VOGU-3710 file (C-alpha; in Angstrom, 3 decimals, decimal comma):
1> maafffcynt> 15,486/0,575/-6,599  19,116/-0,546/-6,693  18,742/-1,928/-3,023  15,940/-4,013/-4,194  17,862/-5,808/-6,981  20,944/-6,119/-4,733  18,822/-7,939/-1,985  17,273/-10,089/-4,524  20,530/-11,118/-6,135  21,948/-11,858/-2,747
11> lmknsdlsgw> 19,082/-14,011/-1,923  19,385/-15,905/-5,266  22,529/-17,328/-3,912  20,664/-18,995/-1,046  19,083/-22,383/-2,131  17,925/-23,223/1,389  14,034/-23,190/1,498  13,896/-22,167/5,143  16,236/-19,177/4,374  13,894/-17,946/1,564
21> reqideidqq> 10,907/-18,524/3,950  12,682/-16,412/6,508  13,086/-13,540/4,079  9,285/-13,757/3,203  8,511/-13,656/6,913  10,670/-10,586/7,282  8,977/-8,913/4,315  5,604/-9,742/5,500  6,361/-8,031/8,869  7,559/-4,967/7,001
31> iitllakrhi> 4,320/-4,853/4,964  2,173/-5,176/7,962  4,265/-2,222/9,730  3,989/-0,171/6,573  0,168/-0,742/6,445  -0,252/0,153/10,091  1,777/3,462/9,326  -0,442/4,115/6,293  -3,664/3,486/8,605  -2,446/6,305/11,060
41> isqkigeiks> -1,809/8,592/8,145  -5,213/7,905/6,849  -6,815/8,747/10,134  -4,958/12,084/10,176  -6,210/12,736/6,463  -9,640/11,826/7,633  -9,371/14,433/10,465  -8,335/17,037/7,968  -10,973/16,157/5,448  -13,655/16,377/8,282
51> stgqsvydpq> -12,343/19,748/9,491  -12,326/21,155/5,952  -15,605/19,664/4,617  -13,818/17,553/2,056  -15,205/14,213/0,717  -13,533/11,008/1,689  -13,662/9,815/-1,797  -11,363/11,584/-4,298  -11,667/9,887/-7,660  -8,827/11,922/-9,181
61> rekemlkqqr> -6,387/11,169/-6,454  -7,033/7,419/-6,695  -6,680/7,440/-10,413  -3,325/9,234/-10,103  -2,173/6,880/-7,260  -3,092/3,853/-9,188  -1,326/4,990/-12,304  1,729/5,663/-10,397  1,684/2,382/-8,540  1,072/0,400/-11,864
71> aladklqlep> 4,028/2,217/-13,557  6,268/1,292/-10,557  4,943/-2,394/-10,811  5,622/-2,572/-14,498  9,191/-1,142/-13,963  9,739/-3,931/-11,237  8,371/-6,615/-13,579  5,194/-7,113/-11,428  1,794/-7,476/-13,109  0,046/-4,094/-12,994
81> efiteiyqii> -3,306/-5,883/-12,423  -1,909/-7,488/-9,317  -0,977/-4,094/-7,855  -4,343/-2,661/-8,823  -6,045/-5,303/-6,906  -3,916/-4,820/-3,754  -4,296/-1,042/-3,850  -8,062/-1,214/-4,357  -8,166/-3,109/-1,120  -5,825/-0,680/0,427
91> lqaskkvqtk> -7,675/2,222/-0,806  -11,020/0,772/0,458  -9,492/0,503/3,966  -8,374/3,852/3,864  -11,837/5,311/2,940  -13,361/3,140/5,662  -10,868/4,729/8,196  -11,535/8,221/7,058  -15,358/7,745/6,889  -15,105/6,418/10,569
101> vkglakl> -13,142/9,631/11,612  -15,433/11,795/9,895  -18,453/10,019/11,605  -20,162/9,411/8,249  -22,474/6,455/7,550  -21,504/5,951/3,822  -18,621/7,015/1,506
//
């Protein structure tokens, strides 16, 4: 967490718009890379769920994840609702991947 604030404070000294945009572009690339990694892990989880007969949808797990992410968002002064919206999209994509892996027609 300290690294986040250090990076943020360092960036605050830069008043050049192109510099800020460069930072945003780098962060966006990191987000996409992390989403790709998450996608691969979701495929592996789908394979495990398929081999063990588990359901793709785990409401308790989703509830726990959203609670944790909302708490972190609040700690970082982000709107928890914003994080909820993003995670709902991410979780839907994960369920879609896992469903495809399991060869199911529906969740």
